[in-house]
PDB file of N, CA, C and O in Angstrom, chain B, residues numbered from 101:
ATOM      1  N   UNK B 101      10.402   9.761  -7.660  1.00  0.00           N
ATOM      2  CA  UNK B 101      10.183   8.564  -6.874  1.00  0.00           C
ATOM      3  C   UNK B 101      11.468   7.742  -6.860  1.00  0.00           C
ATOM      4  O   UNK B 101      12.006   7.399  -7.912  1.00  0.00           O
ATOM      5  N   UNK B 102      11.947   7.433  -5.680  1.00  0.00           N
ATOM      6  CA  UNK B 102      13.189   6.683  -5.589  1.00  0.00           C
ATOM      7  C   UNK B 102      12.963   5.195  -5.350  1.00  0.00           C
ATOM      8  O   UNK B 102      13.871   4.394  -5.574  1.00  0.00           O
ATOM      9  N   UNK B 103      11.787   4.817  -4.907  1.00  0.00           N
ATOM     10  CA  UNK B 103      11.532   3.417  -4.608  1.00  0.00           C
ATOM     11  C   UNK B 103      11.056   2.687  -5.857  1.00  0.00           C
ATOM     12  O   UNK B 103       9.918   2.856  -6.295  1.00  0.00           O
ATOM     13  N   UNK B 104      11.927   1.887  -6.413  1.00  0.00           N
ATOM     14  CA  UNK B 104      11.549   1.112  -7.591  1.00  0.00           C
ATOM     15  C   UNK B 104      10.529   0.041  -7.246  1.00  0.00           C
ATOM     16  O   UNK B 104       9.717  -0.340  -8.090  1.00  0.00           O
ATOM     17  N   UNK B 105      10.564  -0.445  -6.015  1.00  0.00           N
ATOM     18  CA  UNK B 105       9.583  -1.437  -5.594  1.00  0.00           C
ATOM     19  C   UNK B 105       8.183  -0.825  -5.585  1.00  0.00           C
ATOM     20  O   UNK B 105       7.221  -1.477  -5.993  1.00  0.00           O
ATOM     21  N   UNK B 106       8.062   0.408  -5.130  1.00  0.00           N
ATOM     22  CA  UNK B 106       6.769   1.081  -5.140  1.00  0.00           C
ATOM     23  C   UNK B 106       6.269   1.282  -6.572  1.00  0.00           C
ATOM     24  O   UNK B 106       5.088   1.079  -6.855  1.00  0.00           O
ATOM     25  N   UNK B 107       7.154   1.674  -7.457  1.00  0.00           N
ATOM     26  CA  UNK B 107       6.776   1.842  -8.861  1.00  0.00           C
ATOM     27  C   UNK B 107       6.348   0.500  -9.456  1.00  0.00           C
ATOM     28  O   UNK B 107       5.375   0.435 -10.208  1.00  0.00           O
ATOM     29  N   UNK B 108       7.063  -0.554  -9.124  1.00  0.00           N
ATOM     30  CA  UNK B 108       6.707  -1.894  -9.595  1.00  0.00           C
ATOM     31  C   UNK B 108       5.318  -2.289  -9.109  1.00  0.00           C
ATOM     32  O   UNK B 108       4.518  -2.818  -9.880  1.00  0.00           O
ATOM     33  N   UNK B 109       5.030  -2.039  -7.844  1.00  0.00           N
ATOM     34  CA  UNK B 109       3.715  -2.367  -7.302  1.00  0.00           C
ATOM     35  C   UNK B 109       2.620  -1.516  -7.942  1.00  0.00           C
ATOM     36  O   UNK B 109       1.536  -2.015  -8.245  1.00  0.00           O
ATOM     37  N   UNK B 110       2.911  -0.223  -8.148  1.00  0.00           N
ATOM     38  CA  UNK B 110       1.924   0.661  -8.766  1.00  0.00           C
ATOM     39  C   UNK B 110       1.643   0.273 -10.212  1.00  0.00           C
ATOM     40  O   UNK B 110       0.534   0.494 -10.698  1.00  0.00           O
ATOM     41  N   UNK B 111       2.600  -0.289 -10.897  1.00  0.00           N
ATOM     42  CA  UNK B 111       2.377  -0.767 -12.265  1.00  0.00           C
ATOM     43  C   UNK B 111       1.676  -2.120 -12.272  1.00  0.00           C
ATOM     44  O   UNK B 111       0.788  -2.354 -13.093  1.00  0.00           O
ATOM     45  N   UNK B 112       2.061  -3.004 -11.374  1.00  0.00           N
ATOM     46  CA  UNK B 112       1.551  -4.377 -11.388  1.00  0.00           C
ATOM     47  C   UNK B 112       0.071  -4.473 -11.042  1.00  0.00           C
ATOM     48  O   UNK B 112      -0.636  -5.327 -11.577  1.00  0.00           O
ATOM     49  N   UNK B 113      -0.399  -3.616 -10.162  1.00  0.00           N
ATOM     50  CA  UNK B 113      -1.809  -3.689  -9.758  1.00  0.00           C
ATOM     51  C   UNK B 113      -2.750  -3.419 -10.934  1.00  0.00           C
ATOM     52  O   UNK B 113      -3.589  -4.269 -11.233  1.00  0.00           O
ATOM     53  N   UNK B 114      -2.647  -2.271 -11.616  1.00  0.00           N
ATOM     54  CA  UNK B 114      -3.581  -2.062 -12.732  1.00  0.00           C
ATOM     55  C   UNK B 114      -3.339  -3.010 -13.911  1.00  0.00           C
ATOM     56  O   UNK B 114      -4.283  -3.396 -14.600  1.00  0.00           O
ATOM     57  N   UNK B 115      -2.087  -3.380 -14.141  1.00  0.00           N
ATOM     58  CA  UNK B 115      -1.804  -4.289 -15.251  1.00  0.00           C
ATOM     59  C   UNK B 115      -2.439  -5.657 -15.003  1.00  0.00           C
ATOM     60  O   UNK B 115      -3.023  -6.238 -15.917  1.00  0.00           O
ATOM     61  N   UNK B 116      -2.333  -6.173 -13.790  1.00  0.00           N
ATOM     62  CA  UNK B 116      -2.923  -7.479 -13.501  1.00  0.00           C
ATOM     63  C   UNK B 116      -4.446  -7.398 -13.482  1.00  0.00           C
ATOM     64  O   UNK B 116      -5.116  -8.351 -13.880  1.00  0.00           O
ATOM     65  N   UNK B 117      -5.000  -6.282 -13.029  1.00  0.00           N
ATOM     66  CA  UNK B 117      -6.458  -6.123 -13.075  1.00  0.00           C
ATOM     67  C   UNK B 117      -6.963  -6.095 -14.510  1.00  0.00           C
ATOM     68  O   UNK B 117      -7.968  -6.730 -14.830  1.00  0.00           O
ATOM     69  N   UNK B 118      -6.272  -5.367 -15.366  1.00  0.00           N
ATOM     70  CA  UNK B 118      -6.668  -5.317 -16.776  1.00  0.00           C
ATOM     71  C   UNK B 118      -6.585  -6.692 -17.431  1.00  0.00           C
ATOM     72  O   UNK B 118      -7.493  -7.094 -18.158  1.00  0.00           O
ATOM     73  N   UNK B 119      -5.514  -7.400 -17.176  1.00  0.00           N
ATOM     74  CA  UNK B 119      -5.373  -8.738 -17.751  1.00  0.00           C
ATOM     75  C   UNK B 119      -6.468  -9.672 -17.261  1.00  0.00           C
ATOM     76  O   UNK B 119      -7.000 -10.467 -18.036  1.00  0.00           O
ATOM     77  N   UNK B 120      -6.808  -9.583 -15.984  1.00  0.00           N
ATOM     78  CA  UNK B 120      -7.846 -10.448 -15.432  1.00  0.00           C
ATOM     79  C   UNK B 120      -9.201 -10.151 -16.066  1.00  0.00           C
ATOM     80  O   UNK B 120      -9.957 -11.073 -16.372  1.00  0.00           O
ATOM     81  N   UNK B 121      -9.509  -8.884 -16.263  1.00  0.00           N
ATOM     82  CA  UNK B 121     -10.799  -8.518 -16.855  1.00  0.00           C
ATOM     83  C   UNK B 121     -10.874  -8.953 -18.312  1.00  0.00           C
ATOM     84  O   UNK B 121     -11.921  -9.407 -18.774  1.00  0.00           O
ATOM     85  N   UNK B 122      -9.781  -8.819 -19.026  1.00  0.00           N
ATOM     86  CA  UNK B 122      -9.768  -9.157 -20.445  1.00  0.00           C
ATOM     87  C   UNK B 122      -9.795 -10.671 -20.676  1.00  0.00           C
ATOM     88  O   UNK B 122     -10.470 -11.146 -21.589  1.00  0.00           O
ATOM     89  N   UNK B 123      -9.068 -11.425 -19.859  1.00  0.00           N
ATOM     90  CA  UNK B 123      -8.843 -12.833 -20.165  1.00  0.00           C
ATOM     91  C   UNK B 123      -9.826 -13.809 -19.531  1.00  0.00           C
ATOM     92  O   UNK B 123     -10.000 -14.909 -20.055  1.00  0.00           O
ATOM     93  N   UNK B 124     -10.476 -13.452 -18.424  1.00  0.00           N
ATOM     94  CA  UNK B 124     -11.334 -14.413 -17.713  1.00  0.00           C
ATOM     95  C   UNK B 124     -12.765 -13.929 -17.650  1.00  0.00           C
ATOM     96  O   UNK B 124     -13.029 -12.733 -17.783  1.00  0.00           O
ATOM     97  N   UNK B 125     -13.712 -14.872 -17.444  1.00  0.00           N
ATOM     98  CA  UNK B 125     -15.136 -14.563 -17.468  1.00  0.00           C
ATOM     99  C   UNK B 125     -15.746 -14.363 -16.082  1.00  0.00           C
ATOM    100  O   UNK B 125     -16.316 -13.305 -15.814  1.00  0.00           O
ATOM    101  N   UNK B 126     -15.639 -15.344 -15.203  1.00  0.00           N
ATOM    102  CA  UNK B 126     -16.292 -15.267 -13.898  1.00  0.00           C
ATOM    103  C   UNK B 126     -15.513 -14.417 -12.901  1.00  0.00           C
ATOM    104  O   UNK B 126     -14.321 -14.162 -13.073  1.00  0.00           O
ATOM    105  N   UNK B 127     -16.219 -13.981 -11.850  1.00  0.00           N
ATOM    106  CA  UNK B 127     -15.573 -13.146 -10.831  1.00  0.00           C
ATOM    107  C   UNK B 127     -14.460 -13.903 -10.101  1.00  0.00           C
ATOM    108  O   UNK B 127     -13.377 -13.367  -9.866  1.00  0.00           O
ATOM    109  N   UNK B 128     -14.749 -15.147  -9.751  1.00  0.00           N
ATOM    110  CA  UNK B 128     -13.753 -15.947  -9.028  1.00  0.00           C
ATOM    111  C   UNK B 128     -12.521 -16.197  -9.901  1.00  0.00           C
ATOM    112  O   UNK B 128     -11.388 -16.098  -9.430  1.00  0.00           O
ATOM    113  N   UNK B 129     -12.750 -16.519 -11.169  1.00  0.00           N
ATOM    114  CA  UNK B 129     -11.635 -16.759 -12.090  1.00  0.00           C
ATOM    115  C   UNK B 129     -10.813 -15.484 -12.277  1.00  0.00           C
ATOM    116  O   UNK B 129      -9.584 -15.537 -12.328  1.00  0.00           O
ATOM    117  N   UNK B 130     -11.488 -14.341 -12.380  1.00  0.00           N
ATOM    118  CA  UNK B 130     -10.784 -13.064 -12.528  1.00  0.00           C
ATOM    119  C   UNK B 130      -9.940 -12.759 -11.305  1.00  0.00           C
ATOM    120  O   UNK B 130      -8.802 -12.305 -11.427  1.00  0.00           O
ATOM    121  N   UNK B 131     -10.495 -13.007 -10.125  1.00  0.00           N
ATOM    122  CA  UNK B 131      -9.766 -12.739  -8.891  1.00  0.00           C
ATOM    123  C   UNK B 131      -8.514 -13.604  -8.792  1.00  0.00           C
ATOM    124  O   UNK B 131      -7.428 -13.106  -8.494  1.00  0.00           O
ATOM    125  N   UNK B 132      -8.671 -14.891  -9.041  1.00  0.00           N
ATOM    126  CA  UNK B 132      -7.536 -15.809  -8.959  1.00  0.00           C
ATOM    127  C   UNK B 132      -6.483 -15.458 -10.007  1.00  0.00           C
ATOM    128  O   UNK B 132      -5.289 -15.438  -9.708  1.00  0.00           O
ATOM    129  N   UNK B 133      -6.920 -15.184 -11.226  1.00  0.00           N
ATOM    130  CA  UNK B 133      -5.977 -14.836 -12.293  1.00  0.00           C
ATOM    131  C   UNK B 133      -5.277 -13.510 -11.994  1.00  0.00           C
ATOM    132  O   UNK B 133      -4.080 -13.372 -12.246  1.00  0.00           O
ATOM    133  N   UNK B 134      -6.011 -12.539 -11.461  1.00  0.00           N
ATOM    134  CA  UNK B 134      -5.419 -11.251 -11.117  1.00  0.00           C
ATOM    135  C   UNK B 134      -4.355 -11.377 -10.037  1.00  0.00           C
ATOM    136  O   UNK B 134      -3.289 -10.768 -10.135  1.00  0.00           O
ATOM    137  N   UNK B 135      -4.641 -12.158  -9.018  1.00  0.00           N
ATOM    138  CA  UNK B 135      -3.663 -12.364  -7.939  1.00  0.00           C
ATOM    139  C   UNK B 135      -2.435 -13.094  -8.465  1.00  0.00           C
ATOM    140  O   UNK B 135      -1.306 -12.715  -8.155  1.00  0.00           O
ATOM    141  N   UNK B 136      -2.651 -14.142  -9.260  1.00  0.00           N
ATOM    142  CA  UNK B 136      -1.524 -14.891  -9.813  1.00  0.00           C
ATOM    143  C   UNK B 136      -0.649 -14.016 -10.712  1.00  0.00           C
ATOM    144  O   UNK B 136       0.577 -14.049 -10.608  1.00  0.00           O
ATOM    145  N   UNK B 137      -1.274 -13.238 -11.588  1.00  0.00           N
ATOM    146  CA  UNK B 137      -0.475 -12.396 -12.491  1.00  0.00           C
ATOM    147  C   UNK B 137       0.251 -11.302 -11.724  1.00  0.00           C
ATOM    148  O   UNK B 137       1.377 -10.947 -12.073  1.00  0.00           O
ATOM    149  N   UNK B 138      -0.377 -10.761 -10.683  1.00  0.00           N
ATOM    150  CA  UNK B 138       0.294  -9.768  -9.842  1.00  0.00           C
ATOM    151  C   UNK B 138       1.536 -10.369  -9.180  1.00  0.00           C
ATOM    152  O   UNK B 138       2.610  -9.767  -9.197  1.00  0.00           O
ATOM    153  N   UNK B 139       1.379 -11.548  -8.604  1.00  0.00           N
ATOM    154  CA  UNK B 139       2.513 -12.202  -7.937  1.00  0.00           C
ATOM    155  C   UNK B 139       3.611 -12.567  -8.926  1.00  0.00           C
ATOM    156  O   UNK B 139       4.793 -12.414  -8.618  1.00  0.00           O
ATOM    157  N   UNK B 140       3.235 -13.052 -10.120  1.00  0.00           N
ATOM    158  CA  UNK B 140       4.236 -13.380 -11.141  1.00  0.00           C
ATOM    159  C   UNK B 140       5.023 -12.142 -11.539  1.00  0.00           C
ATOM    160  O   UNK B 140       6.243 -12.205 -11.692  1.00  0.00           O
ATOM    161  N   UNK B 141       4.337 -11.014 -11.708  1.00  0.00           N
ATOM    162  CA  UNK B 141       5.027  -9.786 -12.099  1.00  0.00           C
ATOM    163  C   UNK B 141       6.000  -9.322 -11.022  1.00  0.00           C
ATOM    164  O   UNK B 141       7.145  -8.978 -11.317  1.00  0.00           O
ATOM    165  N   UNK B 142       5.544  -9.314  -9.784  1.00  0.00           N
ATOM    166  CA  UNK B 142       6.379  -8.805  -8.686  1.00  0.00           C
ATOM    167  C   UNK B 142       7.550  -9.744  -8.408  1.00  0.00           C
ATOM    168  O   UNK B 142       8.701  -9.310  -8.360  1.00  0.00           O
ATOM    169  N   UNK B 143       7.257 -11.019  -8.228  1.00  0.00           N
ATOM    170  CA  UNK B 143       8.321 -11.984  -7.909  1.00  0.00           C
ATOM    171  C   UNK B 143       9.286 -12.120  -9.085  1.00  0.00           C
ATOM    172  O   UNK B 143      10.499 -12.175  -8.884  1.00  0.00           O
ATOM    173  N   UNK B 144       8.767 -12.176 -10.295  1.00  0.00           N
ATOM    174  CA  UNK B 144       9.632 -12.285 -11.470  1.00  0.00           C
ATOM    175  C   UNK B 144      10.544 -11.081 -11.629  1.00  0.00           C
ATOM    176  O   UNK B 144      11.713 -11.231 -11.983  1.00  0.00           O
ATOM    177  N   UNK B 145      10.028  -9.902 -11.375  1.00  0.00           N
ATOM    178  CA  UNK B 145      10.849  -8.694 -11.496  1.00  0.00           C
ATOM    179  C   UNK B 145      11.934  -8.643 -10.433  1.00  0.00           C
ATOM    180  O   UNK B 145      13.068  -8.252 -10.710  1.00  0.00           O
ATOM    181  N   UNK B 146      11.580  -9.039  -9.215  1.00  0.00           N
ATOM    182  CA  UNK B 146      12.588  -9.049  -8.141  1.00  0.00           C
ATOM    183  C   UNK B 146      13.674 -10.079  -8.435  1.00  0.00           C
ATOM    184  O   UNK B 146      14.858  -9.796  -8.255  1.00  0.00           O
ATOM    185  N   UNK B 147      13.285 -11.268  -8.885  1.00  0.00           N
ATOM    186  CA  UNK B 147      14.277 -12.290  -9.223  1.00  0.00           C
ATOM    187  C   UNK B 147      15.164 -11.846 -10.382  1.00  0.00           C
ATOM    188  O   UNK B 147      16.377 -12.055 -10.354  1.00  0.00           O
ATOM    189  N   UNK B 148      14.568 -11.241 -11.389  1.00  0.00           N
ATOM    190  CA  UNK B 148      15.338 -10.742 -12.520  1.00  0.00           C
ATOM    191  C   UNK B 148      16.308  -9.651 -12.078  1.00  0.00           C
ATOM    192  O   UNK B 148      17.437  -9.587 -12.565  1.00  0.00           O
ATOM    193  N   UNK B 149      15.873  -8.794 -11.158  1.00  0.00           N
ATOM    194  CA  UNK B 149      16.763  -7.769 -10.609  1.00  0.00           C
ATOM    195  C   UNK B 149      17.947  -8.386  -9.873  1.00  0.00           C
ATOM    196  O   UNK B 149      19.071  -7.900  -9.999  1.00  0.00           O
ATOM    197  N   UNK B 150      17.715  -9.434  -9.116  1.00  0.00           N
ATOM    198  CA  UNK B 150      18.811 -10.099  -8.422  1.00  0.00           C
ATOM    199  C   UNK B 150      19.792 -10.744  -9.410  1.00  0.00           C
ATOM    200  O   UNK B 150      21.006 -10.689  -9.211  1.00  0.00           O
ATOM    201  N   UNK B 151      19.270 -11.344 -10.455  1.00  0.00           N
ATOM    202  CA  UNK B 151      20.134 -11.958 -11.465  1.00  0.00           C
ATOM    203  C   UNK B 151      20.995 -10.887 -12.121  1.00  0.00           C
ATOM    204  O   UNK B 151      22.194 -11.091 -12.312  1.00  0.00           O
ATOM    205  N   UNK B 152      20.402  -9.754 -12.468  1.00  0.00           N
ATOM    206  CA  UNK B 152      21.171  -8.672 -13.076  1.00  0.00           C
ATOM    207  C   UNK B 152      22.220  -8.137 -12.104  1.00  0.00           C
ATOM    208  O   UNK B 152      23.325  -7.787 -12.519  1.00  0.00           O
ATOM    209  N   UNK B 153      21.886  -8.071 -10.817  1.00  0.00           N
ATOM    210  CA  UNK B 153      22.834  -7.590  -9.817  1.00  0.00           C
ATOM    211  C   UNK B 153      24.020  -8.551  -9.693  1.00  0.00           C
ATOM    212  O   UNK B 153      25.168  -8.121  -9.582  1.00  0.00           O
ATOM    213  N   UNK B 154      23.733  -9.845  -9.711  1.00  0.00           N
ATOM    214  CA  UNK B 154      24.796 -10.847  -9.587  1.00  0.00           C
ATOM    215  C   UNK B 154      25.698 -10.841 -10.814  1.00  0.00           C
ATOM    216  O   UNK B 154      26.915 -10.976 -10.687  1.00  0.00           O
ATOM    217  N   UNK B 155      25.114 -10.684 -12.005  1.00  0.00           N
ATOM    218  CA  UNK B 155      25.897 -10.720 -13.247  1.00  0.00           C
ATOM    219  C   UNK B 155      26.663  -9.425 -13.532  1.00  0.00           C
ATOM    220  O   UNK B 155      27.490  -9.385 -14.444  1.00  0.00           O
ATOM    221  N   UNK B 156      26.404  -8.406 -12.787  1.00  0.00           N
ATOM    222  CA  UNK B 156      27.049  -7.126 -13.063  1.00  0.00           C
ATOM    223  C   UNK B 156      28.464  -7.123 -12.720  1.00  0.00           C
ATOM    224  O   UNK B 156      29.140  -6.109 -12.899  1.00  0.00           O
TER     225      UNK B 156
END
């Protein structure tokens, strides 16, 4: 697999689902927490990648 973005997305989906199921009780809370954690993982990883690219 050459697309690191695809690998990032494939990792972030199950990881955020697992975190949502473990940490929250209600369905709505799980959904909101899952979406937030997914976005934090993806956006944070992309930003960190840009920082590493700039500092290289």
